[in-house]
MARTOR-856041 format. One line per 2 residues: number of its first residue (from 1); their letters; for each residue x, y, z of C-alpha. Coordinates in steps of 0.5 Angstrom, whole numbers, plus 500, padded with zeros to 3 digits. Layout:
NUM = a = X/Y/Z ~ ...;
***
This chain:
1 = mp = 508/497/503 ~ 506/496/503;
3 = ww = 500/501/498 ~ 502/500/498;
5 = gw = 507/502/505 ~ 508/501/510;
7 = ls = 502/497/513 ~ 503/490/513;
9 = lv = 508/485/514 ~ 510/478/514;
11 = at = 515/474/517 ~ 520/470/513;
13 = vi = 524/465/515 ~ 531/465/514;
15 = ga = 536/460/517 ~ 543/462/520;
17 = av = 549/458/519 ~ 548/456/526;
19 = gv = 541/453/525 ~ 538/459/528;
21 = tw = 531/462/525 ~ 530/469/524;
23 = yi = 524/472/522 ~ 525/478/516;
25 = es = 520/483/514 ~ 520/484/507;
27 = rf = 515/488/503 ~ 512/490/497;
29 = rk = 507/495/495 ~ 501/494/490;
31 = pa = 498/499/486 ~ 495/505/490;
33 = hr = 489/506/487 ~ 486/499/488;
35 = gd = 489/500/495 ~ 493/494/496;
37 = vt = 500/494/499 ~ 504/488/500;
39 = rl = 510/485/504 ~ 513/479/501;
41 = eq = 515/473/504 ~ 519/467/502;
43 = kv = 517/461/505 ~ 511/462/509;
45 = de = 505/466/507 ~ 504/473/504;
47 = vr = 499/478/507 ~ 497/484/504;
49 = tq = 493/490/507 ~ 490/496/503;
51 = vg = 491/504/503 ~ 484/507/503;
53 = qi = 480/509/497 ~ 483/516/495;
55 = ae = 477/521/493 ~ 477/526/487;
57 = yl = 473/532/487 ~ 472/537/481;
59 = dg = 467/542/483 ~ 465/545/477;
61 = lp = 473/545/474 ~ 471/542/468;
63 = qa = 466/548/467 ~ 470/554/469;
65 = pp = 473/560/465 ~ 479/558/460;
67 = et = 484/560/465 ~ 482/555/470;
69 = rd = 479/550/466 ~ 485/549/461;
71 = pf = 491/548/466 ~ 486/543/470;
73 = le = 484/539/464 ~ 492/538/462;
75 = gr = 493/536/469 ~ 488/531/469;
77 = tl = 491/528/462 ~ 498/528/465;
79 = eq = 495/525/472 ~ 492/519/468;
81 = qh = 499/518/464 ~ 502/518/471;
83 = kf = 506/524/470 ~ 504/527/477;
85 = re = 509/532/478 ~ 507/535/471;
87 = ai = 500/535/473 ~ 502/538/480;
89 = aq = 504/544/476 ~ 498/545/471;
91 = yq = 493/544/477 ~ 497/550/481;
93 = aa = 497/554/474 ~ 489/553/475;
95 = fq = 489/558/481 ~ 486/565/479;
97 = sd = 484/571/483 ~ 477/569/481;
99 = tt = 477/562/483 ~ 472/560/488;
101 = ss = 473/557/494 ~ 470/550/492;
103 = qr = 474/550/486 ~ 480/552/490;
105 = aa = 478/546/495 ~ 478/541/489;
107 = lh = 485/544/486 ~ 488/542/493;
109 = il = 485/535/493 ~ 488/534/486;
111 = ig = 495/536/488 ~ 494/533/494;
113 = nc = 493/526/491 ~ 499/527/486;
115 = fl = 503/528/492 ~ 500/522/495;
117 = sv = 502/518/489 ~ 509/519/489;
119 = se = 509/518/497 ~ 510/526/499;
121 = le = 506/525/505 ~ 507/532/508;
123 = ea = 506/535/502 ~ 499/531/501;
125 = eg = 497/533/508 ~ 498/540/507;
127 = hy = 494/541/501 ~ 488/537/504;
129 = rq = 488/541/510 ~ 488/547/505;
131 = ae = 482/544/501 ~ 479/543/508;
133 = ta = 479/550/510 ~ 477/552/503;
135 = ar = 471/548/503 ~ 469/550/510;
137 = qa = 469/557/507 ~ 465/555/502;
139 = dd = 460/551/506 ~ 462/545/501;
141 = qr = 460/539/505 ~ 462/534/499;
143 = gl = 469/538/498 ~ 470/538/506;
145 = aa = 469/530/506 ~ 473/529/501;
147 = ai = 479/533/504 ~ 478/529/511;
149 = gn = 478/522/508 ~ 484/523/504;
151 = tg = 487/526/510 ~ 485/519/513;
153 = sv = 489/516/507 ~ 495/520/509;
155 = cl = 495/517/516 ~ 494/510/514;
157 = rr = 500/511/509 ~ 504/513/515;
159 = ge = 502/507/519 ~ 497/511/524;
161 = pe = 491/507/523 ~ 487/510/529;
163 = ka = 488/517/526 ~ 486/514/519;
165 = la = 479/511/522 ~ 477/518/526;
167 = hy = 478/521/519 ~ 474/516/515;
169 = qq = 468/516/520 ~ 468/524/520;
171 = al = 468/523/512 ~ 462/518/513;
173 = ti = 458/522/517 ~ 458/528/512;
175 = hr = 456/523/506 ~ 451/520/510;
177 = et = 448/527/512 ~ 448/529/505;
179 = gn = 445/523/502 ~ 451/521/498;
181 = rg = 451/514/497 ~ 457/513/493;
183 = de = 462/517/497 ~ 459/513/503;
185 = ad = 460/506/500 ~ 468/509/499;
187 = dv = 468/511/506 ~ 465/504/509;
189 = gn = 470/501/505 ~ 476/505/508;
191 = ig = 474/503/515 ~ 474/496/512;
193 = vv = 482/498/510 ~ 483/500/517;
195 = yk = 480/494/521 ~ 484/490/516;
197 = cr = 491/493/518 ~ 489/492/525;
199 = ge = 488/484/524 ~ 480/485/525;
201 = fd = 479/481/519 ~ 471/479/520;
203 = ka = 470/487/521 ~ 474/488/515;
205 = la = 469/484/511 ~ 463/486/514;
207 = hy = 465/493/512 ~ 467/491/505;
209 = qq = 460/487/504 ~ 457/494/506;
211 = av = 460/497/500 ~ 459/492/495;
213 = ti = 452/492/497 ~ 451/500/496;
215 = hr = 455/500/490 ~ 450/495/487;
217 = et = 444/499/489 ~ 447/505/485;
219 = gn = 450/501/479 ~ 457/503/480;
221 = rq = 460/496/477 ~ 468/499/478;
223 = se = 467/501/485 ~ 463/494/486;
225 = an = 469/490/483 ~ 474/494/487;
227 = al = 471/492/494 ~ 470/485/492;
229 = tn = 478/485/490 ~ 479/488/498;
231 = mg = 475/482/500 ~ 479/477/496;
233 = vv = 485/480/500 ~ 482/479/507;
235 = yr = 480/472/505 ~ 487/471/503;
237 = sk = 490/473/509 ~ 485/469/513;
239 = gd = 488/463/509 ~ 481/462/505;
241 = lk = 484/461/499 ~ 478/459/495;
243 = ka = 474/464/497 ~ 480/469/495;
245 = lq = 480/467/488 ~ 473/467/487;
247 = hh = 472/474/489 ~ 478/476/485;
249 = ee = 475/472/479 ~ 469/476/480;
251 = al = 472/483/480 ~ 476/481/474;
253 = kl = 470/480/470 ~ 467/486/472;
255 = hr = 473/490/471 ~ 473/487/464;
257 = da = 466/489/463 ~ 468/496/464;
259 = rd = 474/496/460 ~ 478/498/466;
261 = rr = 485/495/464 ~ 488/498/470;
263 = ge = 483/494/475 ~ 484/488/470;
265 = at = 492/488/471 ~ 491/489/479;
267 = dl = 486/483/479 ~ 491/478/475;
269 = gn = 496/480/480 ~ 492/479/486;
271 = mg = 490/472/483 ~ 498/471/482;
273 = lv = 499/472/489 ~ 493/467/491;
275 = yr = 496/462/486 ~ 503/463/490;
277 = sm = 500/461/496 ~ 497/455/494;
279 = ge = 504/453/491 ~ 502/454/484;
281 = ve = 508/458/482 ~ 508/457/475;
283 = ra = 500/459/475 ~ 502/465/479;
285 = lq = 508/467/475 ~ 503/467/469;
287 = hh = 498/472/472 ~ 504/477/474;
289 = eq = 506/477/467 ~ 499/478/464;
291 = av = 499/484/469 ~ 505/487/467;
293 = ei = 504/486/460 ~ 497/490/461;
295 = dr = 501/495/465 ~ 506/497/460;
297 = ei = 501/497/455 ~ 497/503/459;
299 = gy = 503/506/461 ~ 502/505/468;
301 = rd = 509/504/471 ~ 507/504/478;
303 = ge = 503/498/477 ~ 509/495/472;
305 = as = 514/496/478 ~ 509/492/483;
307 = ql = 508/486/479 ~ 515/486/477;
309 = gd = 516/486/485 ~ 511/480/486;
311 = mg = 515/476/480 ~ 521/477/484;
313 = sv = 517/474/490 ~ 515/468/486;
315 = yl = 522/467/483 ~ 525/467/490;
317 = tk = 520/462/492 ~ 522/458/486;
319 = ge = 529/458/489 ~ 532/463/483;
321 = pe = 535/469/487 ~ 538/472/482;
323 = ta = 532/472/477 ~ 528/475/483;
325 = le = 534/480/484 ~ 533/482/477;
327 = cy = 526/483/478 ~ 527/488/484;
329 = eq = 532/492/480 ~ 527/493/475;
331 = al = 522/495/480 ~ 527/500/483;
333 = ei = 529/503/477 ~ 522/505/475;
335 = hr = 520/507/482 ~ 526/512/482;
337 = di = 524/514/475 ~ 517/516/477;
339 = gh = 519/519/484 ~ 516/514/488;
341 = rd = 520/514/494 ~ 515/509/498;
343 = ge = 516/504/492 ~ 524/505/492;
345 = as = 524/504/499 ~ 520/497/499;
347 = dl = 525/495/493 ~ 531/496/497;
349 = an = 528/492/503 ~ 526/486/498;
351 = mg = 533/487/495 ~ 536/486/502;
353 = sv = 532/480/503 ~ 535/477/497;
355 = yl = 542/478/499 ~ 541/476/506;
357 = tv = 538/469/503 ~ 544/468/499;
359 = gd = 549/469/505 ~ 551/476/503;
361 = pd = 549/480/510 ~ 554/486/509;
363 = ra = 550/488/502 ~ 543/486/505;
365 = la = 545/491/511 ~ 547/497/506;
367 = hy = 540/496/502 ~ 536/496/509;
369 = ee = 540/502/511 ~ 538/506/505;
371 = al = 531/503/505 ~ 531/506/513;
373 = ri = 533/513/511 ~ 528/514/505;
375 = dr = 522/511/510 ~ 524/516/515;
377 = qi = 525/522/510 ~ 517/520/508;
379 = gn = 515/519/514 ~ 513/512/513;
381 = rd = 513/509/520 ~ 511/502/519;
383 = ge = 516/501/514 ~ 521/504/518;
385 = as = 520/499/524 ~ 520/493/519;
387 = dl = 527/496/516 ~ 530/497/523;
389 = an = 528/489/525 ~ 531/487/518;
391 = ig = 537/491/520 ~ 537/487/527;
393 = vv = 536/480/523 ~ 543/482/519;
395 = yg = 546/483/526 ~ 543/477/529;
397 = tk = 546/473/523 ~ 553/476/524;
399 = ge = 553/473/531 ~ 552/480/534;
401 = pd = 545/479/538 ~ 546/485/543;
403 = ka = 546/490/537 ~ 540/485/534;
405 = ly = 536/487/540 ~ 537/494/540;
407 = yf = 534/494/533 ~ 528/489/534;
409 = ea = 527/494/541 ~ 527/500/536;
411 = gl = 522/497/531 ~ 518/494/537;
413 = ti = 517/501/540 ~ 514/504/533;
415 = hr = 509/498/532 ~ 507/499/539;
417 = di = 506/506/538 ~ 502/505/531;
419 = gh = 498/499/534 ~ 501/494/529;
421 = rq = 500/488/533 ~ 502/483/527;
423 = ge = 509/487/527 ~ 509/487/534;
425 = as = 509/480/534 ~ 514/479/529;
427 = kl = 519/483/533 ~ 518/479/540;
429 = ln = 519/473/536 ~ 526/475/534;
431 = mg = 528/478/541 ~ 526/471/543;
433 = va = 531/468/538 ~ 536/473/540;
435 = yw = 536/472/547 ~ 536/464/546;
437 = tk = 543/466/542 ~ 546/469/548;
439 = ge = 544/463/552 ~ 539/467/556;
441 = ld = 533/461/556 ~ 529/464/561;
443 = ka = 528/471/557 ~ 528/467/551;
445 = ld = 521/464/553 ~ 518/470/556;
447 = y = 518/472/548;
***
């Protein structure tokens, strides 16, 4: 979380011993290349938002002299194997004294993408800024648009949708001026992501539909499938589960036709989420298990961890918290192994939610605090706000409403700063509950 920070929350109902109902924000991210970040919930509905499509730009690197080309090609192989830090080292080795400005822009974008994949947002943004500078020096409009758009995705990961929107619109303007229809479609889709994050579902759908239309015109079936996936996510958020399933099934067919196993796994996982919302938990579990199997076959460990997290959600729904905890622990081990800090924070938060559910608030608090520390380190303000709220819930269940209010207000301030209306609503609900437990009914009603 959420990409797949992070960006969206769900209110999970937890009953305290005295019969008070609190709303806990738990989360899990989905594979970033599909752009989806999910925060789990236990009994209500599950909403997902997306992370923007990340642009790749190679500008002549495959045809560069061997001193640049060979480490570049090795880096591409390592990146496709999700060995992002090793890939970064190879891309850095590709810089030579005679590397052109356009090629420098391309390498900085590739390095930034790798840092983004392991949630090192400051490093990612730094390389995108260097790419932007190099592209301007070379008057390389396509490289410039890619750097600007990817900076927007960093902003989105930080929980800054307005800044992300400004970057995506700037990239879109460049691509329309240069007549690059495929990249234009990606920009339009990314703008849809921002509207989804802001809860403006109809605007998001309109932008995704524009992206689908362009991808069909240009014959890009895989990108068409990705846009259909995002439409399915929005329909699920709107509660139209039938349309959500239809779009995920259509995307699945396209990904299978294109032999895109990673896309296939994501589609199966999305279908699992829809079935879970329908109350068909066994079918949901089957789809997540199929997705895990594919991700393991292709070595996509981040996707494997995401699916394990979703399986934990299903087991929690089934009333099997011990099995859910095992799934989250496996996901945590993978995220730590691959250096994915955002995923690590999400796993810890989800584990905290399990401990809170089974009546172990002290262990829940320890996990939420560790998640908070990581989210602050990586600059994930949305995740930070949710962690603060969850810590507030712990204090609320322990009968300490004043402490609870302190953390709810801290989380509320962040979500107001970043324009996260849904997160703001959840904090206000919990503040109302806290005032009710203090016996201040008039204040409670204000919330």
